[in-house]
N, C-alpha and C positions, 0 to 999 in steps of 0.2 A: 422406732424403726422408720416411721413415715417421715421423720424430720430429715433424714439423710437425703431423701429424694427431693424434698423441697430445696435443700441446699444445692443439690445437683441442678435443679431447674434454674435456680438463681445464678449458679456458676455458668450454666449453658447460655443464659440470657446475656451475661457479661461477655462471654466468649463470642457470642453471635455478633455483638456490636464491634468487638475488637477484630473479629474475622472479616466483617464488612470493610473496616478501615484498611486492614492489611491486604485483603483480597482486591479491593478496588485500586489500591496503590499499585498492585502488580498488573491488574487488567486494564488500567487506563490506557496502556499502549494499544489495546485492541481497537479503540475508536478515536484516539487522538492523533496517532502517528501520521496518517495521511494528510489531515488538515494542517497540522503543525509543520510537517516536512515540506508541503507545497507553499507555505506562507501566503495562502490565498486571502485570508482575513486575519485580523488581529487575534492574539491569544485570548483576550477577554471575550471576544465574540464566539470563538470556538468553545470556550468553557460554558458560556450561557446556553448555546445550542445543545451541547452535550448534556448539560445538566437537565434541561427540559426532556431530552430523549431518555435519559436514565430514569427520571421520575415516571414518565409514561410507561416505559418498559417494565418497571418494577410492579406496576399495577396489573400487568398482564401475565405474570409468571406463575399464577396459582397452580395451573395444571402440572407444571414441572416438579412441584413439591413431592409428587408421588414417587419420584426416583429415590429420594432419601428413605421413604417408608418401606418400599417393597421392590425397588429396582435391582438391588444387589443380593439381598438375602430373603429367605422365606420367613416372615415374621411369625407365622403360626408354629414354627419349630422352637421358638424362644420364649422364656418366661419374662415377666416385666423387669425383674431385677437384672437379668442378663441383657435385655435391650438397653437399659439405662447405662450399663457398663460400656456397651458398644458405642452408644452415642457420645458418651463422655470422652472415651478414648479418641474417637474421631475428631472432635472439636479441639482437644488439647494438641493433638498432632498437627492438625491443619494450620492452626494459627502460628505455631513455631516454625513449621516448614516454609510457609509462604513468607514469613518475615525474614527468614534466612536468605531466600532468593531475592527479595526486595533489596536487602542490604547489599547483596552482591551486584545489584543493578541488572539482573537477568530476568526476562519475561518467562514465566513458567505457567503451566496450565492448572488453574484452580479446579477444573473439571477432573483432570487426571488425579489430582490430589484427593478430592473427595471420593471418587470412585474406588481408588485403591486403598484408601483409609477405611472405607466401609467394608471392603472385601477383606482387608487384613484383620480388622477388629472382629468381624463376624466369624472368620475362620478360626481365630484364636479361641473365642468363646465356644464355638462348635467343637473344637478339639478337647477343650476342658470337659464338655458334656459327654463326649464319646468315651474318653478315658476314665470317666467316673461311672460309666455304665457298662457292665460286663457283657450285656447283650448286643452292644454295638461294636463295629470295627471302623477302621479308617476309611473304608470305601463308602460308609454311610454319610460322609461329609457332604456328598452331593445333595442330600435331602435338605440341608440347611441353607445352601446357596441357590439363588435363582439363576441357574446356569444359563438358560436360554437368553434372558434379558441382559445378564452381565456380559456374556460374549457379544451380544448385539451392540451394547454400549462401547465395549473396548475396541471391537473391530471398526465401529463407526468413527471412533477417535483416531485410530491408526490410519484408516483410509482417507480421513480428511486431509492428512498431510499431502498425499499424492494428488487427490482431487483438487484441493485448493491451489496447489502450485501449478498444476497443468491447466486448469481453467483460467486462472489469472494470467498465465503466460500467453495462452492462445488469444484471449480477448484483448489483451494489451497489444499484442503483435498486430492483430487486425485493425485495432483502433489507430495505432501509429501509422500503419500503411495508408489508411484513409485520410487521417488528419495531419500527419507529419509533425515535426517539432515547430513548424511555423503555422500552427492551427489557427492563430488569430488573424492570419492573412486569408484564410479560406472564406468562401461565400457564406453569408449568414445562415442559409438553409442547411449547411453542413452541421453547424453547431446546434441548430434547432432540432434536427432529426436525432443527433446524438443525445441531446437533452431529453427528447421525447422517449427514446429507448431506455435511457438510464433511469429517469424518474419513474417511468411506468414499471420497469422491472423491480425497482426498489419498493414502490408503493404497493404493487401487487403482492409481493411476498410478505411485506410488513403487515398489510391490512388483511389480505385473504388468508395467508398462512399463519401469521403471528397473532393477529388480534381477533380473529373470527370467534374464538371461544372466550374472549374477555367478558367479564361480568357486565361492563357498561355498553356492550354492543347489542342493539335491539334485535329481536328474533327475525324480523322481516329483512333486515340488512344481512344477517347471517345466511338466511335462506337464498337471497339473491346472489350473494357472492359464491355460495356453494354450487348453485345450479347453472349459473351463467358466467363462468370464468373467462371464456374467450370474448364475450361481449364486453365485459369489464376491461379486459386488456386492450381491445380495439378502440373503445371509446377513450380510455385513458391516454393511449398513444396519440390520438388525434388532438385531444384537449391540451395535453402538455406540449406537443409540438407547436400548436397554434399560439399558446400562451408564451412560449419561448420566442417565437418570431415577433410577437407584439412587444414583448419586454425589450428585445434588441432594438426594434424600430422606434418605439415610442419613448423608451427610457434609457436607451443606450446601455442596457444591462450587460454585465460581464457574466455570460451564461454559465461558463465553467465554474466560476466562483459560486454561483447559485446552486449548481449540481453538488459541489463539495459541501456546502452548508446543509442541503437536504440529505446528502449521504451520511454526513456526520451524525445528524439527528437520527436517521434510520438505523445506523450501526449501533448507536447508543441504546436505542429501543431494543434492538435484537440482542445486544449484550445483556442488558438488565433482565430481559424476558427469559433468556436461556441460563444465565449464570447466577441469578439471585438464589437459586436452590443450593448452590455450592456454599453459600454463606449462612443462610438461615433455615435451609431445609431440614437439617438435623435437629436443631433446637425446637422447631415447630413440631417435628415428628415426636420428639421427646415429650413435649407438652400434650400432644394428642394421646400419647401412651399413658401419661399420668392421669389425664381426665378419664380415660376408659378404665384404668385400674381402680381409681378411687370410687367410681360409680359401681364397680363390681363388688366391693367389700371383701375380696379374696386376699389371701396372703401374697406378697410380691413374688415369692418363690413358686407359687402354684397357679398364678394367673397367666394363661397362654395369650400371647399378643396377636391373636387373629384379627383384632380390630384394625390393626394397621394395614391390613390388606384391602380394607374398604376405601372407596374414594372419599376424600374429605376436602371441602372447599376452604382454602386459607382465608382467614379474616382480612378484609380489605385494609383495615387500619394498620395491621402488622406490615403489610406490603408497603403502605404509604410511609410508615416510620422508617423501614429499611431503605426505601428510595431516598428519603431526606438525608439519612446518614451517608449514603453513597455520594450524593451531590456535595455535601459538606467536605467529604474526603477528597473529592476531585479538586476542590478549591484550595485546600490547605495542606495537602500531602506533598512534601518535597521529594519523597521517594518515588512517587508516580512519575515525576519528570526525569529522574535518573533512568528508570526502566524504559521510558519512551525513547531516550537518546540511543540506546542499543539498537532498537529496531530501525530508527531513522537512519543511523549511520550505515547499517548494513545494506540499505536500499538506496543510498545516496548516489546521484548521477555522476558527480565529480569525485576525483580521488581526494581522500583526506587521510589523516594519520589513522591507520587501521588499528582497531582494538584487539584483534586476534592474530596470533601467529599461525602461519601455514603449517600443515602436518602432512604426513605421507598420504593419507586418504584424500585430502583436499587436492593435493598435487595430481594424484592419479585420476580423480574425477575430472579435473580441468583438462588433462592430457587426452582423456577419453572423449570428452565433449568436443575438443578442438578437432580431433580426428573424425568424429561423427559429422561435425559441421562441414569439414572439407569434403567429405564423401557426398553429402546432400547437395552442397554447392556445385559439385561437378555435374550433377544431374540436371539442375535448373537451367533454363535458357538464359543467355546473356542479357536479353532485353529486359527480362523480369528482374535480374540481379541489378542492372544499372538503374532501373526505375526505383526499386526498393531502397537502394543505397541513398538516393536523393531524399527519400522520405525520412531517413534517419540522420540527416545532416543537422547538427544543432546550431542555432544562431549564436553569434558571439555577443555577449552582454557585458558591458563595462560596469561592474558593480563591486563593492567591497566583498571580500571573501565571506565575512561573517553574515552578510545580508543576503547571500545567495540562497534560494530554496534548495532543498535536497533533491527535489524532482519537480516536474512541471504539473500544471493543472489537469492535463489529460490523464496522466498516470494516477494522480490522487483520486480523480473521479472513478477510474476503473477499479482501484483498490477498494473504495467504499462500496461501489455497486456490487461487485462480485462477492465480497465478504458478507455484506448484509443479506444478500439473497441466499447464500449457502447456510448461514446461521438460522435464518427464518424458516427454511425448509426443515432443518433439524428440529427446531422448536415446535413446528406444527405436528411433527411425528413423535413429540415428547421424548426426543433423544438429547441427552445432555452433551451436545457436541462441544468440543474444546474451541472456544472463541479465540483463544491464543494461538492454537494450531492454525486455524483458518486464516485469521488476519495476518499473522506473521508469514505464512507460506504464500498467501496471495501476494503480499508485498514483495517477497523474494521472487516469485514467478514473474510479476510485472517488471521488476528491475532487470531480470535476466533477459526478458523479451525486448526491453528498451535499450539493450546493450550497455547497461550501467556497469556490468562486470567485464571490464576490458582486461587486456593482458597485464596492466599495471596493478589491478586490484582483485582479479578473479580468485586466486588462491586464498587471499585473505578473507574475502566475502564467503567463499564456500566453507572455509575453516570456521568462520563465525556462525554460519547456519548449522554446521555439524555440532559445534559447541552448544548452541542453544537447544537443538533437538536432543543432543545427548543429555542435557540438563533435564529435559522433560522426562526422558526414560529413567534417569536417575531419580526424579521425583516419584515416578510410579513405584520403583523398587523400595526407596526409602520410606515412602508413605505406607506401603504394605507392612514393612518390617516394624516401623516405629509405632503404627497404630496397634499392631498385634502385641507388641511389648507393653504398650500402655494398657491394653485390655487385660493382660495377665496381671499387671501390677494392681490395677483397680479391683479386679475380681477377688484377688487374695488379700489385698491390703485394706479394702473397705474405706471407711471415713478417713483414716490416717493417711492412706495413699492419696486420696482425693485432695486433702488439704495440702500435702507436700507438693504434689504435682501442680496445683494452682499457684502456690507461692513461687515455685520454680518458673512457671510460665510467665508470671507477672515480672519476676526479676529479670528474665532474659529479654522480655519486650522492652522494659525500661532501659536496660543496658544497651540494647540495639538502637533505641531511639537516641540516647545520649551519644553513642559512638557515631551515628549517622550525622547528627547535628555538628559534632566536632569536626568530622571529615569535611562537611560542607563549608565550614568556616575556613579550614585549612586551604581549601581549593581557591579561595579568594584572599589569602593572607596578604599582608602589606608588601612583603618582599617578593611576591611572585613575578616572574619575568613576563614581559609583554612583547608581542610581535610588532615589528616595525611596519608602518603604513605610509610613510612619507615617500615622495617621488623625486627627491633630490639628495645630493650628498650632505649638504648642510642640514637638511631636514632629518636625515637618518642619524647624523651626529647628535642632534639634540634629543631625538627619540631614544636612541640607544644609551644615552648618558644615564638614564634611570636604571636600565639593566646592568650597566657597568657598576654603578654605585651599589646595587643590590648584591651582585656577585662578589664585589670586594668586601662588603659588609659581612655577608654570610661566609665567605672564604676566610676572613679574619677570625670569626668565631670557630670555624671548623679546625683551623690550624692550631689555635690556642687550646681548644678542647682536646685535640690529639696529644699535644705536648703535656698538658696537665694530667690527662688520663694516664699517660705513660709514666709520668713521674710518680704518681701515687698508686699505680697498678689498679685503676678503677675500670673494671671490665664493663660495667653497666654504662658508664659515660662513653667509653670507646665504641660500644655497640650502637648507642644512640647517635654517635657522631657519624658512623658509617651510613646510617639511615639518612642523615641530613645531606651528606655529600652525594648519595645515590639519587636523592630527590632533586638536588641542584643539577646533577649531570643529566637526568631525564628531561628537565625543563630546557636545558640548552640543546639537547637532541631534538626537542619539539621545535625550537626556533630554527634549527638547521633544516628540519623537515618542511618549514614554511618558505624556504628560499625560492622554490619554484614559483609559488604564488606571488611572492614579493616582487620578483623580477618581472613577472607578467604585468604587474600594475605600474611599472615605471614609465615615466614620460620618455620619449625617444631621446631628447637632448641630454637627459640626466642618467643615462645608463651607467655612468661611472659610479653612481651610488651603490650599484650591485657589488662592485669590486670591494668597496669599503666595507659594506655589510658582511660579505663573505669572509674577509680578512678578520674582522672583529670577532665573528663567531668562531673562527679557527683559533684565535688567541684565547677566547673564553674557554673553549674546549681544552686547550693545552693547560690552562690554569686548573680546571676541575680534574683533569687526569692526574696532575701532580698531587693535588689535595686528596684525591681518591687513593692514590698509592700510599701516601703518608698515613692516612686514616686506616687503611687496610693493614699495612705493615705493623702499625702500633697495636691494633686490635689482635692480630694474629700472635704477636710476641707475648702479650699478656694472657691471651686465651690458651696458649700452649704451656703456660706456667714456666717460661724461661726466666733466667736470672734478671733482677732489676738492673737498670743502667746505673753506672757509677755516679756518685755525687757530682763529680767534676763534669761528667757528660750532661747530667740534668741541668746543672748550673749554666753550662754553655748554651744548651738548647733554650733555656728560659731567657737568657740574654739575647739570643737571636730572635726569639719570639717577641720580646719587648721592642727591638728595633723594627721588626716587620709590622708590629701593631701600630707604631707611629707612622710608618710609611703607608700602611693601608688606610689609616684614619685620614691622613692628609689627602690621599688620592680620592677617597670616598667623598670628602668635603668638596674637592674640586669638581667632581662630577655632579654632585647634588646641587651645587650652586651654579653650575654651568660656567664656572670660571676656568675655562680651558687654558688660559694663560698661565695658571698656577702649575700646570703639568710640566712646564719647563723647569721649575724649581725642583720638582721631584726627580726629573731626569738628570739634573745636575749632580744628584747624590748617587747615581747609578754605580759609578766606580767604587765609591765608599762602601756600599752595601754588599757588592760582590766580593770585595777584598775581605770583608768580615766573614763571609762564608768560607772563602779560601783559607783564612786563618784557622777557622775551626777544623777544617779538613786536615790541615798540616799538623795541628796539635794532636789529633787523633792518630795520625800516622806515627808520630813520635811516641805516643803512649803505647801503641800496639807493639813497637819494637822494644820498648824498655820495660813495660809493665806486663804482669800476668793478667789476662783478661779472657772473658768468654767469647768464643768465636761468634755465637749468635748475637751477643751485644755489639760486637764490632761491626758485623754485617749490617745490623739494624741501624746503628749510628751513621755509618757511611751512606746507607740508603736514604736516610732522612735528610742528610746534608746535601746529597746530590739532587734529590727531588726538590729540595728547597731552592737550590740553584736553578733548576729547570722552571720552577714556579716563578722566580724572579725574572728569568729571561722572557717568559711568556708575558708577564705583566709589563715589562719595559717595552717589549715589541708593541703591545696594545697601546701604551701611552704614546709611543713615537708615531703610531698610525694616526692617533687623534691629533697630536701636536702638528703633524705635517698637513693634515687634511682640513683642519678647522680654519674657517675664514669668517671673522666676526663682522665683516662688512656686508656679507650676503645673508639675506633673510631666508630662513628655511621655507621650502616649498611644501605644499600639502597635496594630497590626491585630488584629482579633478572633482570627484564626487563630494569631497569635503567642502570644496569651494562653492559648489552649487547649493549645498545644503545651507 
């Protein structure tokens, strides 16, 4: 019987390592988004600083481990075998749930996950005990749950949403009023005082609140920090302000960059100190339970787990190992970067292609906010409004779109300062505050205060925030239900259920890893369309040639696949074909969405390039719309089990496809080799290819009058021919645009920033 618990401990150790990897991939957004979004320093520097912070924070999180042992349930009400079922159910649920959110690229709360998983699993086992004992009823479930602490934790998590958003918005608004967007032009003492305040607040809450109970802190230092907090704050402010002034005067230091580096370190420390319990707290609690049970010599079903209620110091080497795993995950997890992108995009200062669609609630919130803003604005004096407007004027920077930071150094510094302070306060009170809630909502609050949510983007950003927050609450519900289900299965299934669930978890993780790696490769596949960056017509002609060749190449495959799939009634091929044309259509939509930024980067004398680029995109869209209709109509016909096309119809379509394939291949070759003179030869065959389509249409008219045929077949065949004609028209218009605009004697111009580089 003892062997099954050894197997459970081994499984929990494996799950702890996997959970660290999956959890850090999700939570990297918490301490990386501000530094990455501001582009203050290189990505490598950010990672080094964050890694050191995570390692230090991991060594300070021992006190938080008590949450997993007695924060949610009363351990004295459960036997050893029941406790092991609870812990096993929690870890299996946690790793699968977090991996799902990582794969979706959404930041979710590991704290919410672990809290509601512990709650769900303990409630499930408590219900089993209650219904197996006639002397108990459902109202006795309160004896099993640590109601007071659980409610305190859950309320703390929920309140953190409002608190983090509000404090972030207020501090950012005040900081922007004082420093403006032209903060680098302010006197040196402005930035020195800001640095003194920022670093002092960070260091106070990290050292006094976060590290004062750490094992490596000497007792004398702990006593001084506890009894003289204001002295420490005053001295720190003076020291850091003076150091900032000296750094600026003597070394010409970029003080805001220094603040961001310190803030990234501090937030990484706060994150690891608060969140490590989410990943290894349960396995360590299980190990402590096993030690107590084996020492007792009692049967697992008779040993009451009161020992978990006693404070236990976690072994430092376990914390160190966990910290090292977290650091390695930071460096090698591609999923971590996908999650970071969501948070950065939602707080970006400039408009970008939004990831979320607006909904009724986001529109209502934006309208309400606009009305509230107008009401407040009517009360404020004009002198204040005029002054504050000047503080929010953003300087114009000529830089490539992809090189622009998502937000400036002031906002990044405020994000890091506010988030690290709030998390450190929670850690000092041994509350497992959601670092995801705090950092995300601070970032949203500061972006709102910074007027990053303008009329062009507000409904999309609010919808994004609602989606992410909705995901967090979905996490709570699904974590509770899934953990409860796992607990029921493990309790009644024993060793067989344990083995089956472990195999399932490993299989799902491997499948998720392979799917993510495949999707990452697809994102940068050879045929992906690229945005134009040249500043002249001839430059755009040469840059767009690659896109044209790719569209022609992929369009050729899509058209042929539609005809072949229709000929042999291959529904699977037609379905895949629709996915391919949808992907191509979305890429062209992305290019059209970039027109605004493309035109802004044009040199004044070469504005004609914009007309060419817009016309080319319009022709490409016409091509994809025709291909989309052909693919959709073919798939619908086969999917509805309509009659097959006649042999003569298939033969004519195949003949037409062969002619188009030759035309497409010649065009693709001309664009790939940049031999735009060859386009003339293709255009010379324009009449011939159109006559071929007209001939097919005429033959079908005659067949319809003389032969018995299916109305569905006739409609489909005419639709395919007419859309093919539209496809050819769009393609010929595109070729004529190129043929008329290309001038081989003019060298393509590049962006000014390219030339300088």
